[in-house]
LODO-282828 format. One record per residue (C-alpha): x, y, z; residue number from 1; chain. Coordinates in steps of 0.5 Angstrom, whole numbers. Layout:
X|Y|Z|NUM|A
...
END
This chain:
0|0|0|1|A
3|7|-2|2|A
4|11|4|3|A
0|17|2|4|A
-4|22|6|5|A
-12|23|4|6|A
-15|30|3|7|A
-17|30|10|8|A
-11|28|13|9|A
-8|33|10|10|A
-12|39|12|11|A
-11|36|19|12|A
-4|37|18|13|A
-5|44|16|14|A
-10|46|22|15|A
-4|43|27|16|A
2|47|23|17|A
-2|53|24|18|A
-2|52|32|19|A
6|52|31|20|A
6|59|28|21|A
6|63|35|22|A
7|58|40|23|A
13|58|46|24|A
19|55|44|25|A
18|48|47|26|A
11|47|44|27|A
14|48|37|28|A
19|43|38|29|A
14|38|41|30|A
9|39|35|31|A
15|38|30|32|A
17|31|33|33|A
10|30|33|34|A
8|31|26|35|A
15|27|24|36|A
13|21|28|37|A
5|21|25|38|A
8|21|18|39|A
12|15|19|40|A
5|12|21|41|A
3|7|16|42|A
-5|6|18|43|A
-9|11|16|44|A
-13|12|22|45|A
-8|11|27|46|A
-4|17|23|47|A
-11|21|23|48|A
-11|20|31|49|A
-4|22|31|50|A
-6|28|28|51|A
-12|30|32|52|A
-8|28|39|53|A
-3|33|36|54|A
-7|38|35|55|A
-10|37|42|56|A
-4|38|46|57|A
-2|44|42|58|A
-9|48|43|59|A
-8|46|51|60|A
-1|48|50|61|A
-2|55|47|62|A
-8|56|52|63|A
-3|55|57|64|A
1|60|55|65|A
-5|66|53|66|A
-7|65|61|67|A
0|66|63|68|A
1|72|59|69|A
-6|75|61|70|A
-5|73|69|71|A
2|77|68|72|A
-1|83|64|73|A
-7|83|70|74|A
-2|83|76|75|A
2|89|72|76|A
-4|93|72|77|A
-6|92|79|78|A
1|94|81|79|A
1|101|77|80|A
-5|102|81|81|A
-2|101|87|82|A
3|105|86|83|A
-1|111|83|84|A
-5|111|89|85|A
0|111|94|86|A
3|117|90|87|A
3|123|95|88|A
-2|129|92|89|A
2|135|89|90|A
0|141|94|91|A
-6|145|92|92|A
-4|153|89|93|A
-6|158|94|94|A
-10|160|88|95|A
-14|153|89|96|A
-16|154|95|97|A
-21|159|94|98|A
-28|155|94|99|A
-32|157|89|100|A
-40|157|91|101|A
-44|151|89|102|A
-49|153|83|103|A
-56|153|87|104|A
-63|153|84|105|A
-64|161|84|106|A
-57|162|80|107|A
-59|157|75|108|A
-66|156|73|109|A
-69|150|70|110|A
-72|152|64|111|A
-79|148|62|112|A
-84|148|57|113|A
-91|145|58|114|A
-95|141|54|115|A
-101|147|53|116|A
-95|152|52|117|A
-92|148|47|118|A
-98|146|43|119|A
-98|149|36|120|A
-92|154|38|121|A
-89|152|31|122|A
-88|159|29|123|A
-86|163|36|124|A
-82|158|39|125|A
-75|155|37|126|A
-75|148|34|127|A
-72|145|40|128|A
-77|147|44|129|A
-82|143|39|130|A
-79|138|39|131|A
-78|137|46|132|A
-85|138|48|133|A
-90|132|48|134|A
-94|131|42|135|A
-102|132|43|136|A
-108|133|38|137|A
-113|135|42|138|A
-113|141|48|139|A
-119|144|52|140|A
-118|152|52|141|A
-123|158|55|142|A
-123|164|49|143|A
-124|170|54|144|A
-122|174|48|145|A
-125|175|40|146|A
-123|180|36|147|A
-122|182|29|148|A
-117|184|24|149|A
-117|189|18|150|A
-118|184|14|151|A
-124|181|18|152|A
-120|175|21|153|A
-122|173|28|154|A
-117|173|33|155|A
-118|168|39|156|A
-115|170|46|157|A
-114|164|50|158|A
-114|165|58|159|A
-107|162|58|160|A
-104|168|54|161|A
-104|165|47|162|A
-107|169|41|163|A
-109|165|35|164|A
-112|168|29|165|A
-116|166|23|166|A
-113|163|17|167|A
-119|161|12|168|A
-124|165|9|169|A
-130|162|13|170|A
-134|167|17|171|A
-132|166|24|172|A
-139|165|29|173|A
-139|170|35|174|A
-140|166|42|175|A
-141|169|49|176|A
-135|170|52|177|A
-132|166|56|178|A
-133|160|53|179|A
-130|153|52|180|A
-127|150|45|181|A
-123|145|43|182|A
-116|146|39|183|A
-114|140|35|184|A
-109|138|30|185|A
-111|139|22|186|A
-108|137|16|187|A
-102|140|13|188|A
-99|143|20|189|A
-105|146|21|190|A
-110|147|27|191|A
-118|148|28|192|A
-121|151|34|193|A
-129|150|35|194|A
-134|152|41|195|A
-134|146|45|196|A
-141|142|42|197|A
-141|146|36|198|A
-140|142|30|199|A
-137|148|26|200|A
-129|149|26|201|A
-125|155|24|202|A
-118|154|21|203|A
-112|158|25|204|A
-105|159|26|205|A
-102|161|33|206|A
-98|168|33|207|A
-97|169|41|208|A
END
């Protein structure tokens, strides 16, 4: 029988050789000796077992080598931390000894935007405030004043200080003030207002 190495055994040999690229010197010598012994075997099955055993040995040797390196690196890092902690701190300069007062609620006012205040504020507040506000689609308000522009556009003043102006050409209805109204989001980023209980709405935009 010819002493040839089947394709699958050649793959095993390449795998084992790959383990020999960067192990310790003693592992390299052991692997070379093992490969030579495996090649001398004439039985295919025995030779395959020999290669598998050699591969397992190389894996264990490499793992031991890696664990040792990791332990050494960990020990070095721990020693560095201990040395840094043991080093006395440099004396502070006189200017650094001055204690600065901590900011208080009065010196650092917080900026907040309520849902009601942010509703429909696209044209009068920044985009950042608009994104920060929680999106709602409907809001119940109280109309305290109703006036008209020189173009006969209605202006609705709400109890919260907001002012909304009519944008469509419909004749705005007059109701006894004050009255409860519903603000709703409409299509194309617009808004509508209608008296509570009334089916007639007016398209509006916020101007204040």
